C-alpha positions as CSV (number, residue, x, y, z in Angstrom):
1,M,-1.7,66.0,24.2
2,I,0.7,63.6,22.5
3,L,0.4,60.0,23.8
4,M,2.4,56.8,22.8
5,K,-0.3,55.8,20.3
6,D,0.6,59.2,18.3
7,I,4.3,58.1,18.0
8,V,4.9,56.1,14.9
9,R,6.9,52.9,15.2
10,E,10.1,51.9,13.3
11,D,8.4,50.1,10.5
12,H,6.5,53.4,9.5
13,P,7.9,54.8,6.0
14,I,8.1,58.4,7.3
15,L,10.9,57.5,9.5
16,R,13.1,56.9,6.4
17,K,12.3,60.0,4.6
18,V,14.2,63.1,4.7
19,A,12.0,65.8,6.3
20,D,11.1,69.1,4.6
21,E,12.4,72.4,5.7
22,V,10.1,74.7,7.6
23,S,9.1,78.1,6.3
24,L,10.1,81.0,8.7
25,P,8.6,82.5,10.4
26,P,6.9,79.4,11.6
27,S,3.2,79.0,11.3
28,N,1.0,78.8,14.5
29,E,0.4,75.2,13.7
30,D,4.2,74.5,13.6
31,K,4.6,76.3,16.9
32,N,1.7,74.4,18.4
33,T,3.1,71.0,17.3
34,L,6.5,71.9,18.9
35,K,4.9,73.1,22.1
36,E,3.0,69.6,22.2
37,M,6.2,67.7,21.6
38,R,8.1,69.5,24.3
39,E,5.0,68.9,26.6
40,Y,5.2,65.1,25.8
41,L,8.8,65.1,27.0
42,L,8.0,66.9,30.3
43,N,5.1,64.6,30.9
44,S,7.0,61.6,30.2
45,Q,9.6,62.6,32.7
46,D,7.1,63.1,35.5
47,P,6.8,60.0,37.5
48,E,3.1,60.4,38.1
49,L,2.0,61.5,34.6
50,S,4.1,59.1,32.8
51,V,2.2,56.3,34.7
52,K,-1.2,57.8,34.3
53,Y,-0.9,58.2,30.7
54,N,1.5,55.2,30.0
55,L,4.2,57.4,28.6
56,R,7.7,56.1,27.8
57,P,10.4,58.5,29.2
58,G,12.1,60.6,26.5
59,V,14.6,63.4,26.1
60,G,13.9,64.1,22.6
61,L,11.1,63.9,20.0
62,A,11.4,64.8,16.3
63,A,8.4,65.7,14.1
64,P,8.7,62.6,11.8
65,Q,8.1,60.5,15.0
66,I,4.6,62.0,15.3
67,N,4.1,61.5,11.4
68,I,4.9,65.0,10.4
69,S,7.8,65.3,7.9
70,K,9.1,68.5,9.0
71,R,12.5,69.6,10.1
72,M,11.8,70.3,13.7
73,F,12.4,68.6,17.0
74,A,12.0,69.2,20.8
75,I,14.7,68.4,23.4
76,Y,14.2,68.4,27.1
77,L,17.1,67.2,29.1
78,E,19.2,67.9,32.2
79,D,22.9,67.1,32.2
80,N,25.3,68.1,34.9
81,E,22.7,70.2,36.4
82,K,22.3,72.2,33.1
83,L,18.8,72.2,31.5
84,Y,18.6,71.8,27.7
85,D,15.2,72.9,26.7
86,Y,14.9,73.5,23.1
87,A,12.3,73.5,20.4
88,L,14.1,73.9,17.1
89,I,13.2,74.4,13.5
90,N,15.5,73.6,10.6
91,P,18.4,72.5,13.0
92,K,21.8,71.8,11.4
93,I,25.4,71.0,12.5
94,I,27.7,73.6,11.3
95,S,30.9,72.0,12.7
96,H,31.8,68.9,14.7
97,S,34.8,67.4,16.4
98,V,36.9,64.5,15.0
99,E,36.6,62.7,18.2
100,K,33.7,60.4,18.7
101,A,31.7,59.4,21.7
102,Y,29.1,56.9,22.6
103,L,26.7,56.0,25.3
104,T,28.0,52.9,27.4
105,S,24.2,51.9,28.0
106,G,23.5,52.2,24.2
107,E,20.7,54.3,22.7
108,G,16.8,53.9,22.6
109,C,14.2,55.5,20.8
110,L,10.4,56.2,21.4
111,S,9.7,54.8,17.9
112,V,11.6,51.5,18.7
113,D,9.8,49.1,21.1
114,R,12.8,46.7,21.3
115,N,16.2,46.9,23.0
116,V,18.8,47.1,20.3
117,P,22.2,46.3,21.8
118,G,25.4,48.0,20.5
119,Y,27.3,51.2,20.7
120,V,26.3,54.2,18.6
121,H,29.4,56.3,17.8
122,R,28.6,60.1,17.3
123,Y,30.6,63.3,17.3
124,A,31.8,64.1,20.8
125,R,31.2,67.9,20.2
126,I,29.1,69.7,17.8
127,T,28.0,73.2,16.9
128,I,24.4,73.4,15.9
129,T,22.2,76.3,14.5
130,G,18.4,76.4,14.3
131,Y,15.4,78.6,14.9
132,D,14.4,78.3,18.4
133,V,10.6,78.5,18.9
134,N,10.8,79.5,22.6
135,T,12.9,82.4,21.8
136,E,11.7,83.1,18.3
137,Q,15.4,83.7,17.4
138,E,18.2,81.8,15.5
139,V,20.3,80.1,18.1
140,K,23.9,78.7,18.0
141,L,24.7,75.9,20.3
142,R,28.0,74.4,21.3
143,L,27.2,70.9,22.7
144,K,29.4,68.0,24.0
145,G,28.8,64.7,25.6
146,L,25.2,63.5,26.3
147,P,23.5,66.7,24.9
148,A,25.6,66.3,21.6
149,I,24.4,62.7,21.3
150,V,20.8,63.5,22.0
151,F,20.8,66.3,19.5
152,Q,22.4,64.2,16.9
153,H,19.9,61.4,17.4
154,E,17.1,63.8,16.8
155,L,18.8,65.2,13.8
156,D,19.1,61.9,12.4
157,H,15.3,61.5,12.5
158,L,15.0,64.5,10.2
159,N,17.4,62.7,7.7
160,G,15.5,59.3,7.8
161,V,18.2,57.7,9.8
162,M,17.6,55.4,12.8
163,F,20.1,55.1,15.7
164,Y,20.8,51.4,15.0
165,D,22.0,52.3,11.4
166,H,25.1,53.4,13.2
167,I,25.7,50.2,15.2
168,N,28.4,47.8,13.5
169,P,26.3,44.7,12.5
170,E,29.4,42.3,12.7
171,N,30.6,43.7,16.1
172,P,27.9,45.7,17.9
173,F,30.0,46.6,20.9
174,Q,33.2,47.4,19.0
175,I,34.7,50.7,20.2
176,E,36.1,52.9,17.6
177,E,39.6,54.0,18.3
178,G,39.8,57.0,20.6
179,A,36.0,57.1,21.1
180,K,35.0,58.5,24.4
181,P,32.6,56.6,26.6
182,I,29.7,58.4,28.3
183,N,27.9,56.9,31.4
184,R,24.2,57.4,31.6
């Protein structure tokens, strides 16, 4: 079971590395790692388990965050009564909108123990592909709004990028022209 002590913090060098591609079909070890990552997300969203095990709530977790430099992440998120439950290997964006979006509440990260104020502008809509361990098939997902932002946040982890790298250091709350606010 993954606990907060297993999640590396922002000063760890692995979070700044580009993660390695995963060979397909995935090994049992990779499948189990993704299963445990998904389990962390489920447990962290459970009011009783999150208190019992002192888990910070999360909707996404990338392998580099648990000190594994591999291109895989888990997402467990409900948005507008739709569940996004994915454990993806070698995910990549194949197309995206010109329009940007941002969370009005800002972004957070399980690897960052501090509040970082500011807006993170991301693509409002993306199409992503990846190998889904749950279905053992290649998937193609069209995402918008909050799910698109969450997937991009986790993809950044696979490329050594932290969410606050996107915040304008001179004016953290500057809104890019035409960017769509997402309340969460």
